[in-house]
C-alpha positions in Angstrom: -0.1 0.0 -0.5 2.6 2.5 0.7 4.5 1.6 -2.8 0.8 2.4 -4.8 0.5 5.8 -1.8 4.0 6.9 -3.4 3.3 6.1 -7.4 0.0 8.2 -6.4 1.3 11.2 -5.4 4.5 11.2 -7.7 1.3 11.3 -10.5 -0.3 13.6 -9.3 2.9 15.7 -8.3 4.8 15.2 -12.1 1.1 15.2 -14.3 2.3 14.6 -17.5 6.3 14.0 -16.6 5.0 11.2 -14.6 7.0 7.9 -15.4 5.8 5.0 -13.2 8.1 2.4 -11.0 7.4 -1.0 -11.2 6.7 -2.6 -7.5 9.4 -5.7 -8.4 11.7 -3.4 -10.3 15.5 -3.7 -8.9 15.9 -1.3 -6.2 19.3 1.1 -7.5 17.3 1.3 -10.8 14.0 2.3 -9.2 16.0 4.6 -7.6 17.8 6.0 -11.0 13.9 6.3 -12.2 12.6 8.1 -9.5 15.5 10.8 -9.5 15.0 10.9 -13.0 11.7 11.7 -13.2 11.8 14.0 -10.9 14.4 15.8 -13.1 13.7 15.4 -16.6 11.5 18.2 -17.4 14.4 20.4 -17.0 16.0 18.6 -19.7 15.8 18.0 -23.6 16.1 15.4 -26.1 17.2 18.2 -28.5 19.7 20.6 -26.7 23.4 20.5 -27.8 24.1 23.3 -24.9 26.9 23.2 -22.3 26.1 26.4 -20.6 23.6 25.5 -17.8 22.2 29.1 -18.3 22.3 30.0 -14.3 19.8 32.9 -14.5 16.9 29.8 -16.0 17.9 27.3 -13.3 14.9 28.0 -10.9 12.2 29.0 -14.0 9.7 26.5 -14.1 10.0 23.5 -16.7 7.4 24.5 -18.5 8.0 27.8 -19.6 11.5 26.8 -20.8 12.4 27.3 -24.2 13.8 23.7 -25.5 16.9 25.7 -26.6 17.1 26.8 -22.8 17.2 23.3 -21.5 20.3 21.5 -20.7 20.8 17.9 -23.2 18.7 14.7 -21.7 22.3 13.0 -22.5 23.8 14.3 -19.5 20.5 13.1 -17.2 20.7 9.8 -18.3 24.9 9.4 -17.9 24.2 11.0 -14.5 21.2 9.2 -13.0 20.2 6.1 -14.6 23.8 4.6 -16.2 25.4 4.2 -12.6 22.3 1.9 -12.0 21.7 0.2 -14.9 25.5 -0.7 -15.0 25.5 -1.7 -11.3 22.2 -3.9 -12.2 23.5 -6.0 -15.1 26.7 -6.3 -13.2 24.5 -8.2 -10.6 23.6 -10.4 -12.6 24.2 -13.9 -13.7 25.6 -14.6 -17.1 22.1 -16.8 -18.1 20.4 -13.5 -17.6 23.0 -10.4 -18.6 23.3 -12.2 -22.3 19.6 -10.9 -22.6 20.4 -7.1 -22.6 21.8 -5.7 -25.3 25.9 -4.8 -24.8 27.3 -3.3 -27.9 30.7 -2.7 -26.1 30.6 -6.8 -25.6 30.2 -7.1 -29.1 33.0 -5.8 -30.4 34.7 -8.4 -28.9 33.2 -11.5 -28.7 30.1 -11.2 -31.6 30.2 -12.2 -35.4 30.3 -8.5 -35.8 34.1 -9.1 -36.5 33.6 -11.8 -39.5 34.7 -11.0 -42.6 32.4 -8.4 -44.6 31.7 -11.2 -47.5 30.1 -13.5 -44.7 28.0 -11.2 -43.0 23.6 -10.3 -44.0 22.1 -6.5 -44.5 21.4 -6.3 -41.0 24.4 -8.0 -39.1 26.7 -5.4 -42.1 24.8 -2.2 -40.6 25.5 -3.0 -36.8 29.1 -4.1 -37.7 28.9 -0.6 -39.7 27.6 1.4 -36.9 30.0 -0.7 -34.3 32.9 0.5 -35.7 32.0 4.3 -36.0 30.8 4.8 -32.1 32.6 1.5 -30.9 35.5 4.1 -29.5 32.6 5.6 -27.4 31.2 2.6 -25.7 32.1 2.1 -21.9 30.6 -0.6 -19.7 30.1 1.7 -16.8 27.2 3.5 -19.6 24.8 0.8 -21.0 22.2 2.9 -22.0 24.0 5.5 -23.9 26.2 3.4 -25.6 23.1 2.0 -27.2 21.0 5.5 -27.5 24.4 7.1 -29.1 24.4 3.9 -31.7 20.6 4.1 -32.4 18.3 6.2 -30.9 15.5 5.9 -28.1 12.9 4.0 -30.3 15.4 1.2 -31.6 17.3 1.2 -28.6 13.8 0.2 -27.2 13.0 -1.8 -29.9 16.3 -3.9 -29.7 16.1 -4.4 -25.7 12.2 -5.4 -25.9 13.4 -8.2 -28.7 16.2 -9.2 -26.7 13.1 -9.6 -23.3 11.4 -11.5 -25.5 14.0 -14.2 -25.9 14.1 -14.1 -22.2 10.5 -15.0 -21.9 10.2 -17.4 -24.2 13.6 -19.8 -23.2 14.9 -18.9 -19.7 12.3 -17.6 -17.7 11.5 -19.9 -15.0 9.6 -18.1 -12.5 12.3 -17.6 -10.3 12.7 -14.0 -8.2 15.9 -13.0 -10.4 13.4 -13.4 -13.5 10.9 -11.6 -12.1 13.1 -8.8 -11.1 14.6 -9.0 -14.5 12.0 -8.9 -16.4 10.4 -6.0 -13.7 13.4 -4.1 -14.3 13.6 -4.2 -17.9 10.1 -3.7 -18.5 10.6 -0.4 -16.5 13.5 0.8 -18.7 11.1 0.0 -21.5 8.6 2.7 -20.2 10.9 5.0 -20.1 13.0 4.8 -23.2 9.1 5.2 -25.0 8.2 8.1 -22.7 11.5 9.8 -24.4 10.5 8.4 -27.8 7.3 10.5 -27.5 8.6 13.5 -26.8 8.2 15.7 -29.8 11.5 16.2 -32.2 12.2 19.6 -33.0 12.8 19.1 -36.4 10.4 18.0 -38.9 10.8 18.1 -42.6 7.1 18.8 -44.0 8.5 18.4 -47.6 11.8 17.1 -49.2 13.3 20.5 -49.4 11.7 22.5 -46.6 13.0 22.0 -42.6 10.7 23.8 -40.3 11.0 23.9 -36.2 8.4 21.8 -34.6 8.4 24.2 -31.7 7.4 26.7 -34.0 5.5 24.6 -36.4 4.3 21.2 -35.8 3.1 18.3 -38.5 -0.4 17.7 -36.5 -2.8 20.2 -35.3 -2.3 20.9 -31.6 -6.1 19.8 -31.0 -6.6 16.8 -32.9 -4.6 14.6 -35.4 -5.2 16.7 -38.9 -2.4 18.0 -40.3 -2.2 21.8 -39.8 -3.2 24.1 -42.8 0.9 25.1 -43.7 2.0 20.7 -43.7 -1.5 19.8 -45.3 -0.4 22.8 -48.0 2.7 21.3 -48.0 1.9 17.6 -48.0 -0.7 18.7 -51.0 1.5 20.5 -52.7 4.3 17.4 -52.9 2.0 14.8 -54.3 0.5 17.6 -57.3 -3.0 17.2 -55.3 -3.8 21.5 -55.3 -6.7 22.5 -57.2 -6.1 24.8 -59.7 -7.6 27.5 -58.1 -5.1 26.6 -55.2 -1.9 27.4 -57.2 -0.4 31.0 -57.1 2.5 32.5 -58.7 6.0 32.0 -57.4 6.2 35.3 -56.2 3.2 34.4 -53.9 4.4 31.8 -52.3 6.4 32.6 -49.3 3.2 35.2 -48.6 0.3 32.2 -48.9 3.0 30.0 -46.5 3.3 32.9 -43.9 -0.9 33.2 -44.2 -1.6 29.4 -43.1 -1.6 28.4 -39.7 1.4 26.2 -38.1 -0.4 25.3 -34.9 -4.2 24.2 -36.4 -5.8 22.6 -39.0 -8.5 24.7 -41.0 -11.4 22.8 -38.7 -9.7 24.7 -35.6 -7.8 27.4 -36.4 -8.7 30.6 -34.1 -10.6 33.0 -36.7 -12.5 32.3 -39.4 -11.8 32.6 -43.1 -12.7 36.5 -43.0 -10.3 37.3 -40.3 -12.6 39.3 -38.1 -14.5 36.4 -36.3 -13.8 33.9 -34.1 -14.2 30.2 -34.5 -16.3 28.6 -31.7 -15.0 25.0 -32.7 -11.5 26.6 -31.7 -12.8 27.7 -28.5 -14.2 24.9 -27.4 -11.1 22.4 -28.5 -9.1 24.5 -26.4 -11.0 24.5 -23.4 -10.8 20.7 -23.5 -6.8 20.7 -24.7 -5.8 19.5 -20.8 -8.1 16.4 -21.4 -7.3 15.6 -24.9 -3.7 15.8 -24.3 -4.3 13.4 -21.4 -6.5 11.1 -23.2 -3.4 10.6 -26.3 -1.1 10.2 -23.8 -3.1 7.3 -22.5 -3.6 5.9 -26.0 -0.1 6.1 -27.0 1.2 4.0 -24.0 -1.6 1.0 -24.1 -0.8 1.1 -27.7 3.4 0.8 -27.0 2.3 -2.3 -24.9 3.7 -0.4 -21.4 0.3 -1.5 -20.2 -0.9 -5.1 -19.6 -3.8 -7.0 -17.9 -5.7 -9.9 -17.9 -8.6 -10.0 -20.6 -11.1 -11.6 -18.6 -12.4 -10.7 -15.1 -15.0 -12.0 -12.9 -17.3 -10.0 -10.6 -15.2 -10.3 -7.7 -11.7 -8.5 -9.5 -14.2 -6.3 -10.9 -15.3 -4.7 -7.5 -11.4 -5.1 -6.3 -10.3 -2.4 -8.9 -9.4 0.9 -8.1 -10.9 4.1 -10.4 -7.5 4.4 -12.1 -7.2 1.0 -12.7 -10.7 0.6 -14.5 -9.9 3.5 -16.8 -6.5 1.6 -17.6 -8.8 -1.5 -18.1 -11.1 0.2 -20.6 -8.3 1.4 -23.1 -7.0 -2.4 -22.9 -10.4 -2.9 -24.1 -11.3 -0.5 -26.3 -8.1 -1.0 -28.2 -8.1 -5.0 -27.8 -8.3 -6.4 -31.5 -7.4 -3.2 -32.6 -3.5 -2.8 -32.3 -0.4 -5.0 -34.2 0.1 -7.2 -31.6 3.2 -9.0 -31.1 2.1 -12.4 -32.6 1.8 -9.8 -36.2 5.0 -9.0 -35.7 6.6 -12.2 -35.1 4.7 -13.9 -38.4 5.8 -11.0 -40.2 9.2 -11.9 -39.1 9.3 -15.6 -39.9 7.8 -14.8 -42.8 10.6 -13.1 -44.4 13.3 -15.1 -42.3 12.2 -18.1 -44.0 11.1 -17.3 -47.6 14.4 -14.6 -47.9 17.4 -16.2 -46.2 19.8 -14.3 -48.8 20.3 -10.3 -49.4 17.5 -9.4 -51.7 16.6 -6.3 -54.2 13.4 -4.7 -52.7 12.1 -4.1 -56.2 9.2 -5.5 -58.3 8.0 -9.5 -57.7 9.8 -9.1 -54.1 9.0 -5.9 -53.5 5.2 -6.9 -53.9 5.6 -10.3 -52.1 6.9 -8.2 -49.0 4.5 -5.8 -49.6 1.3 -8.1 -49.7 2.9 -9.8 -46.4 2.7 -6.7 -44.2 -0.5 -6.1 -45.3 -1.6 -9.6 -44.8 0.3 -10.2 -41.4 0.5 -7.1 -39.6 -2.7 -5.6 -40.5 -1.4 -2.6 -41.9 -4.0 0.2 -42.7 -6.3 -1.4 -40.6 -4.7 -1.5 -37.3 -3.0 0.8 -34.9 0.1 1.4 -34.3 2.7 2.9 -32.3 3.9 5.5 -34.9 0.4 5.9 -36.0 0.2 9.5 -33.7 -2.3 11.6 -36.2 -5.3 8.6 -36.0 -4.4 8.2 -32.1 -5.1 12.0 -31.8 -8.4 11.9 -33.6 -9.7 9.1 -31.5 -8.4 11.5 -28.3 -10.6 14.3 -29.8 -13.7 12.4 -30.5 -13.2 10.4 -27.5 -13.2 14.2 -25.5 -16.0 16.0 -28.3 -18.3 13.2 -27.1 -17.5 13.1 -23.7 -16.6 10.4 -22.9 -15.4 11.1 -19.0 -13.5 8.9 -16.5 -16.7 7.8 -15.1 -18.7 6.7 -18.5 -15.0 4.8 -18.8 -15.5 3.0 -15.5 -19.2 2.1 -16.0 -18.2 0.5 -19.6 -16.0 -2.1 -17.5 -17.7 -2.5 -14.9 -20.8 -3.3 -17.4 -18.6 -6.6 -18.2 -19.7 -8.4 -15.0 -22.1 -6.0 -13.1 -25.7 -5.2 -13.8 -26.8 -1.4 -12.8 -27.1 -1.6 -9.4 -23.9 -2.9 -8.5 -22.6 -0.5 -10.7 -23.9 2.3 -9.4 -23.2 0.9 -5.4 -19.4 0.4 -6.7 -19.1 4.0 -7.9 -20.5 5.3 -4.4 -17.5 3.4 -3.2 -14.7 4.4 -5.4 -15.9 8.5 -5.3 -17.5 8.7 -1.7 -20.8 10.0 -3.1 -23.9 8.5 -3.9 -24.1 7.3 -7.2 -27.8 6.3 -8.6 -28.7 3.3 -11.0 -30.3 5.9 -13.2 -27.8 8.0 -13.2 -25.5 5.0 -14.5 -28.9 4.3 -17.0 -28.4 7.8 -18.2 -24.4 7.6 -18.7 -25.0 4.8 -20.8 -27.5 5.7 -23.0 -25.5 8.5 -23.6 -22.6 6.6 -25.3 -21.7 7.0 -29.1 -21.4 3.2 -30.3 -17.6 3.9 -31.5 -16.6 3.4 -27.5 -18.9 1.1 -26.1 -16.8 -2.4 -25.4 -17.2 -5.2 -28.2 -18.8 -7.6 -25.6 -21.1 -5.3 -24.4 -24.9 -5.0 -25.6 -27.1 -2.5 -24.0 
């Protein structure tokens, strides 16, 4: 209970900067993650500054510009690397083998084989190892991987090794559970860093725009902002004849387009004089929209896991936050790319293409067909489908899908309306009638009703 209370207080205090610490996580690594989450708001994944700017030390992290923050690599080196290194040194060889360590690969891996004997992925890894080899140090395991691969690829490499561990070595021993929880916790941290918006994005092949000033997506939904949409249509020859302008006026046109909002959510109407009511309404719910988006991103990334089936006793024991997490798990079930899809695609490529291949012609068609068939490309949600996730989050907010309604939908999986009202009364500390539950259920959009619930 003490652990849960500490995490709840940290979540309330840190808000969007919160990174959970798993209960079975190694004590040293848990200590490092707690210190990291308390401080990382003052750091940036974009900054390369070396001057700490003393006059900004006491400023609130949220009002600092990205260029006024210190590099996140400094904090990883200072807080996480020593703890992770100590944790890895405490592991037996049977477990250490399942954590990627590029500084070991230099001496002991197949990367030392002749270039002609390597397949394409191994050649790439070998090139990276040669390029960054001098920077690798045994006491900086996370930095080694991040420098070589970046946050997302580091996350994916560690996750792949953990899957091998669960399939081959996990024997339900205390050391196994500690290793699994610690690595899972590091995966969540790396994914949070990956979700930090990049400073620069290319809206077209020859235009580089600062994302602090001009973002790819509208700040209030998942559509492209006006400038990004214009550049996309221009690059793909989709502009209507009426939209085409003379080259001399192109720059003026770009300055007139909103770089923060889409045409639906722009602050003023096209006449430039009257306020857009849709913008005002969406702006009021922006905080809730960002909260729903972060929940969706974390669940799609697989950082929150639950058993798919609950009985009445388990439903009655869940806390309010657990019920909300359960809703997102059940809502996204069957809508996301699973590990089974990814593994099936990997096995298909591995078994059918054993040698280096040229991705063109019939080979490219076969692989494209396999991707669509085995991973549900274009129909299922993946961790990188930010636009679709932002649209879902906006629709949740606009349709008034409150946290209480999410709780009701989960409780409806095993309880009747009277039992639901009693459970909500217990959770909220005030009387919630069965009529309130019935009214909430009738106001729900079909899109957000869980599949196995029939009103």
